[in-house]
C-alpha positions as CSV (number, residue, x, y, z in Angstrom):
1,M,123.8,177.0,58.4
2,Q,122.4,180.2,59.4
3,H,125.9,182.2,60.4
4,S,127.9,179.4,59.0
5,I,131.1,181.5,57.1
6,I,132.2,180.2,53.4
7,Y,135.3,178.5,54.0
8,E,137.4,180.7,51.5
9,Y,137.2,183.2,54.4
10,L,138.5,181.6,57.2
11,L,142.0,180.6,58.1
12,I,142.1,177.4,59.8
13,R,145.6,176.7,61.7
14,E,145.0,173.1,61.5
15,K,148.5,171.6,62.7
16,E,147.8,173.5,66.0
17,I,144.2,172.4,66.3
18,K,145.1,168.5,65.5
19,K,148.0,169.1,68.1
20,I,145.6,170.0,70.4
21,L,143.0,167.6,69.6
22,D,145.6,164.6,69.5
23,L,146.2,165.6,72.9
24,L,143.1,165.5,74.7
25,S,142.4,162.1,72.7
26,S,145.7,160.9,74.5
27,L,144.4,162.2,78.0
28,F,140.7,160.6,78.0
29,P,139.4,157.9,76.1
30,I,137.2,160.1,73.6
31,R,136.9,161.2,70.0
32,T,138.1,164.9,69.0
33,A,137.3,166.8,66.2
34,Y,136.6,170.0,64.9
35,I,133.9,170.4,62.2
36,Y,133.8,173.1,59.9
37,M,130.9,173.4,57.0
38,I,132.1,174.0,53.3
39,E,129.2,176.0,51.9
40,S,130.2,175.4,48.2
41,E,130.3,171.9,48.9
42,G,127.1,171.3,51.1
43,D,129.0,169.1,53.7
44,Y,131.1,169.5,56.5
45,R,135.0,168.9,57.1
46,H,137.0,167.3,59.7
47,I,139.9,167.4,61.6
48,Y,140.1,164.4,63.9
49,G,142.0,163.8,67.0
50,N,144.4,160.3,67.2
51,N,141.4,158.6,68.2
52,G,140.5,158.4,64.6
53,E,136.8,158.8,63.3
54,Y,134.7,156.5,65.4
55,A,135.2,154.5,68.1
56,P,134.6,150.4,67.6
57,F,130.9,150.5,69.0
58,C,130.0,153.3,66.7
59,E,131.4,151.3,63.6
60,C,129.6,148.3,64.6
61,I,126.4,150.0,65.0
62,R,127.0,152.4,61.7
63,R,127.0,149.0,59.9
64,E,122.9,149.1,60.8
65,F,122.0,152.1,62.0
66,K,124.2,154.8,59.9
67,E,121.1,156.6,58.9
68,R,120.1,157.0,62.2
69,C,123.6,158.1,63.8
70,S,124.1,161.0,60.9
71,R,120.0,161.6,61.8
72,C,121.2,162.0,65.4
73,D,124.1,164.1,64.8
74,T,122.9,166.6,62.7
75,E,119.8,167.4,64.8
76,K,122.6,167.9,68.0
77,L,124.7,170.1,65.9
78,K,121.6,172.6,64.3
79,E,120.5,172.8,68.1
80,A,123.9,173.5,69.5
81,E,124.3,176.0,66.8
82,K,121.1,177.9,67.7
83,I,121.7,177.9,71.9
84,R,124.8,178.9,70.5
85,K,126.6,177.0,73.8
86,P,128.3,173.7,74.6
87,L,125.6,170.2,74.2
88,L,126.5,167.0,76.5
89,Y,124.0,164.7,74.9
90,Q,123.1,161.1,74.7
91,C,123.5,160.0,71.2
92,Y,120.4,157.5,69.7
93,N,123.0,154.5,70.4
94,G,123.7,155.6,74.3
95,L,126.9,157.0,74.3
96,Y,127.7,160.5,75.4
97,E,128.8,163.2,73.0
98,M,129.0,167.0,73.2
99,Y,129.3,170.0,70.3
100,L,130.6,173.4,71.3
101,P,129.7,175.8,68.4
102,L,132.3,178.4,67.9
103,F,131.8,181.7,66.9
104,I,134.1,184.8,65.6
105,E,131.8,188.0,65.4
106,N,128.4,186.3,65.2
107,F,129.9,184.1,62.8
108,N,129.9,180.1,63.1
109,V,133.3,179.2,62.5
110,G,132.6,175.3,63.6
111,F,132.5,173.1,65.8
112,L,134.9,171.6,69.0
113,H,133.3,167.9,69.1
114,F,134.1,164.9,72.2
115,G,132.5,161.9,72.0
116,Q,131.5,158.1,71.5
117,V,131.7,157.9,75.3
118,R,130.7,155.1,77.4
119,S,128.7,156.1,81.1
120,E,128.6,154.1,83.8
121,E,125.0,152.3,82.6
122,S,125.1,148.7,81.7
123,F,125.1,147.7,78.2
124,Q,121.3,146.1,79.1
125,K,119.6,149.5,80.3
126,I,121.5,151.0,77.2
127,A,120.2,148.5,74.9
128,L,117.0,148.6,75.9
129,A,116.6,152.3,75.9
130,C,118.0,152.5,72.3
131,G,116.5,149.9,70.9
132,L,120.1,147.6,70.3
133,K,118.5,144.1,69.9
134,K,117.3,144.7,66.4
135,H,121.2,144.8,65.6
136,T,122.7,142.0,64.1
137,K,125.6,142.0,65.9
138,Y,123.9,142.7,69.2
139,H,126.1,140.2,71.0
140,E,129.4,141.8,69.8
141,L,128.1,145.0,70.4
142,K,128.0,144.0,74.5
143,T,131.1,142.9,73.7
144,I,132.5,146.0,72.6
145,Y,131.0,148.2,75.4
146,E,131.8,146.4,78.4
147,S,135.5,146.5,77.3
148,M,135.5,150.3,76.8
149,P,136.3,152.5,79.7
150,A,133.5,154.1,81.8
151,I,133.9,158.0,82.4
152,P,131.4,159.2,85.2
153,C,128.9,162.2,84.2
154,R,130.8,163.9,86.9
155,Q,133.9,163.9,84.7
156,M,132.3,164.2,81.5
157,N,131.2,167.5,82.7
158,L,134.9,168.3,83.7
159,I,135.9,167.7,80.1
160,A,133.3,169.4,78.5
161,E,134.0,172.5,80.9
162,L,137.5,172.0,79.1
163,F,136.5,172.3,75.9
164,F,135.0,175.3,76.7
165,M,137.9,176.6,77.9
166,L,140.5,176.0,74.8
167,A,137.6,176.6,72.7
168,E,137.9,180.5,73.8
169,N,141.6,179.7,74.0
170,I,141.2,178.4,70.2
171,I,139.4,181.8,69.2
172,K,141.8,184.3,71.2
173,K,145.3,182.7,70.0
174,N,144.1,183.4,66.3
175,L,143.4,179.1,65.5
176,I,140.6,180.5,63.5
177,E,140.3,183.5,62.5
178,L,138.4,185.5,59.2
179,K,140.6,186.0,56.5
180,N,141.0,189.7,55.0
181,A,137.5,189.5,53.9
182,D,136.1,191.6,51.5
183,P,134.1,194.4,53.4
184,L,130.6,194.1,52.4
185,Y,130.8,190.5,53.1
């Protein structure tokens, strides 16, 4: 990641961020997370809201399509960072997600994420568009998908706008900030 900060230079108030994510997960049937890079480990860390890591639909999908899910997540995360704006998209498996990059002084300090949201589209339409008929648990996927609450596109856009406002406040309230780093850095 071009502008990522080495974790040692970040101060992340995890309890406060977790509380915000938990509130959002309680208000809306969505997965929420704050994601940041640990450069020394070459991996991402996550703080999840109380809806956990994956929705049941995604857990079932990932049993067979994990690589495809990971590839989509990585592509969209990089795209959001590049455009430096919230990116609301439909994942490879038909659910909606959003990455919102957070920047402090042109440095990416992580992403707010919400996702694993079902739209009003029928399972048949999603399955056809996303190639889900190849999944061995197709009928289980259909049952899980149809049991998920559908969120209209207009409401997803409002949730995205709320996330954007929260991101600004998280930065302004210094819930994520640069520690007193080496001046050369």
